[in-house]
C-alpha positions as CSV (number, residue, x, y, z in Angstrom):
1,M,117.1,16.7,-126.1
2,I,116.8,20.4,-125.8
3,L,117.9,22.1,-129.0
4,Q,119.4,25.5,-129.5
5,I,116.9,28.1,-130.7
6,Y,118.2,30.2,-133.6
7,L,118.1,33.9,-132.9
8,Y,117.4,36.8,-135.3
9,G,120.3,37.2,-137.8
10,Q,120.7,33.4,-138.4
11,P,120.3,32.8,-142.2
12,A,118.2,29.7,-141.5
13,L,115.4,31.9,-140.3
14,R,115.1,33.7,-143.7
15,K,115.1,30.6,-145.9
16,P,111.8,29.1,-147.1
17,T,111.5,25.5,-146.0
18,E,111.1,22.3,-148.1
19,E,108.3,19.8,-148.0
20,V,108.7,17.1,-145.3
21,T,108.9,13.6,-146.7
22,K,109.8,10.3,-145.2
23,D,113.1,10.5,-147.2
24,N,114.3,13.9,-146.0
25,A,113.1,13.5,-142.4
26,P,113.9,9.9,-141.3
27,D,114.3,11.2,-137.7
28,L,110.9,13.0,-137.7
29,R,109.6,11.6,-134.5
30,T,112.9,12.4,-132.7
31,L,112.9,15.9,-134.1
32,L,109.3,16.5,-133.0
33,D,110.0,15.2,-129.5
34,D,113.2,17.4,-129.3
35,M,111.2,20.4,-130.5
36,Q,108.5,19.8,-127.9
37,E,111.1,19.5,-125.1
38,T,112.8,22.7,-126.4
39,L,109.5,24.6,-126.6
40,T,108.5,23.5,-123.0
41,A,111.9,24.5,-121.6
42,A,111.7,27.9,-123.4
43,E,108.2,28.4,-122.2
44,G,106.9,29.3,-125.6
45,C,103.6,28.5,-127.4
46,G,105.0,27.5,-130.8
47,L,108.2,26.5,-132.5
48,A,109.0,26.0,-136.2
49,A,111.7,23.8,-137.6
50,P,113.8,26.7,-139.0
51,Q,114.1,28.0,-135.4
52,V,116.1,25.0,-134.6
53,G,118.1,25.0,-137.8
54,R,116.0,22.6,-139.8
55,G,114.8,23.7,-143.2
56,L,111.6,21.6,-143.1
57,S,108.0,22.7,-143.4
58,L,106.8,21.8,-140.0
59,F,106.0,23.4,-136.7
60,I,104.5,22.5,-133.3
61,V,102.2,24.5,-131.1
62,D,101.4,24.1,-127.4
63,G,98.9,26.5,-125.9
64,T,98.7,24.7,-122.6
65,E,100.4,27.6,-120.6
66,L,98.0,30.1,-122.2
67,G,94.9,28.4,-120.9
68,E,94.3,30.9,-118.1
69,D,94.2,33.9,-120.4
70,Y,92.9,32.0,-123.5
71,P,90.7,29.1,-122.4
72,D,90.3,27.8,-125.9
73,C,94.1,27.2,-126.1
74,V,94.3,25.0,-123.0
75,D,94.2,21.8,-125.1
76,F,95.8,23.2,-128.2
77,K,98.9,21.0,-128.6
78,Q,99.5,20.0,-132.2
79,V,102.0,19.2,-134.9
80,F,101.7,20.8,-138.4
81,I,103.6,19.2,-141.2
82,N,103.6,20.7,-144.7
83,P,100.8,23.2,-143.8
84,E,99.0,25.3,-146.3
85,I,96.8,28.3,-145.3
86,I,93.8,27.7,-147.6
87,E,91.5,30.4,-146.3
88,Q,91.8,33.6,-144.3
89,S,89.0,35.8,-143.0
90,K,88.9,39.4,-144.1
91,E,88.2,40.3,-140.5
92,T,91.5,41.0,-138.7
93,I,92.7,41.5,-135.2
94,S,95.7,43.2,-133.7
95,Y,97.6,41.7,-130.8
96,S,101.1,41.9,-129.3
97,E,103.4,39.1,-130.4
98,G,106.8,38.0,-129.3
99,C,109.1,35.2,-130.6
100,L,111.7,32.9,-129.2
101,S,114.0,33.9,-132.0
102,L,113.6,37.6,-131.2
103,P,114.0,37.7,-127.4
104,G,113.0,41.0,-125.7
105,I,110.9,42.2,-128.6
106,S,107.1,42.4,-128.8
107,E,105.0,44.4,-131.1
108,N,101.4,44.5,-132.3
109,V,100.7,42.5,-135.4
110,V,97.5,42.6,-137.5
111,R,96.5,39.1,-138.6
112,P,93.3,37.5,-139.9
113,R,90.9,36.5,-137.2
114,T,90.1,33.1,-138.7
115,I,92.1,30.8,-140.9
116,T,91.6,27.3,-142.4
117,V,94.7,25.2,-142.6
118,R,95.5,22.0,-144.5
119,Y,98.3,20.0,-143.0
120,Q,99.7,16.6,-142.3
121,D,100.2,14.8,-139.0
122,P,103.3,12.8,-138.0
123,D,101.9,9.8,-139.9
124,F,101.5,11.9,-143.0
125,N,97.7,11.8,-142.9
126,W,96.1,15.0,-144.2
127,H,93.8,17.2,-142.1
128,E,91.9,20.4,-142.6
129,D,91.0,22.6,-139.6
130,T,89.7,26.1,-138.9
131,Y,91.2,28.2,-136.1
132,T,90.0,31.5,-134.7
133,D,91.5,34.3,-132.5
134,F,94.6,33.3,-130.6
135,K,94.9,29.8,-132.1
136,A,94.9,31.4,-135.6
137,R,97.5,33.9,-134.5
138,I,99.8,31.1,-133.2
139,V,99.5,29.1,-136.4
140,L,100.1,32.1,-138.6
141,H,103.1,33.2,-136.6
142,E,104.7,29.8,-136.9
143,F,103.7,29.4,-140.6
144,D,105.5,32.7,-141.3
145,H,108.7,31.0,-140.1
146,L,108.3,28.3,-142.8
147,E,108.3,31.1,-145.4
148,G,111.3,32.9,-144.1
149,H,109.5,35.6,-142.2
150,V,109.5,36.8,-138.6
151,F,106.7,38.8,-137.0
152,T,108.6,42.1,-137.3
153,D,108.2,41.8,-141.0
154,R,104.5,42.4,-140.5
155,I,104.6,45.6,-138.4
156,S,104.3,49.2,-139.6
157,P,107.4,50.9,-141.0
158,I,107.4,53.4,-138.1
159,R,107.4,50.5,-135.6
160,K,110.2,48.8,-137.5
161,Q,112.3,51.9,-136.9
162,F,111.6,51.6,-133.2
163,V,112.7,48.0,-133.0
164,R,115.7,48.3,-135.4
165,N,118.2,48.8,-132.6
166,K,116.9,45.8,-130.6
167,L,117.1,43.6,-133.7
168,M,120.7,44.8,-134.3
169,N,121.6,44.1,-130.7
170,I,120.4,40.5,-131.2
171,V,122.6,40.2,-134.3
172,K,125.6,41.7,-132.5
173,G,125.2,39.3,-129.5
174,K,124.1,42.0,-127.1
175,T,120.9,40.2,-126.2
176,V,120.5,37.1,-124.1
177,A,117.7,34.7,-123.7
178,R,116.6,32.4,-120.8
179,Y,116.9,29.3,-123.0
180,R,119.6,27.6,-125.1
181,Y,120.2,29.7,-128.3
182,K,122.4,30.0,-131.2
183,R,123.3,33.4,-132.7
184,N,125.5,34.2,-135.8
């Protein structure tokens, strides 16, 4: 089932998430399937549980559509449950980001070039992997959602002034998206 994607201004996007357990997510497989269907329909590359109104520490990524521009992402389709960023490189890279919860906005964001993440899979087995470049960016972007952040929190103060009106237009309902969404 395609879920509604929560847009900027929805309180769920600003709340830190809670750890996923078998008790608080008995419908985990269904949620993950619905999130994947939603992500595919919206033509995105990542979707975090808060973006569909669930306060759980999980996100999915699907870099399939990015394969032409980022060949290392072509097979990057993964579920991250209860992720922890355990290491970040000092080397950073700036790149333009957008977000399904902030339609029509993209800005350059500086992020670490390489990260190491510890996370669980849908069977609650632990994994630890290292990601570089665009894969790292996707993971960090989605991880931010789990902590109640959006990418515009990470841009310079002057750039924040430039996007302020666009953000307010989303809150006021003056922005539309090409996918199912929920605003205030």
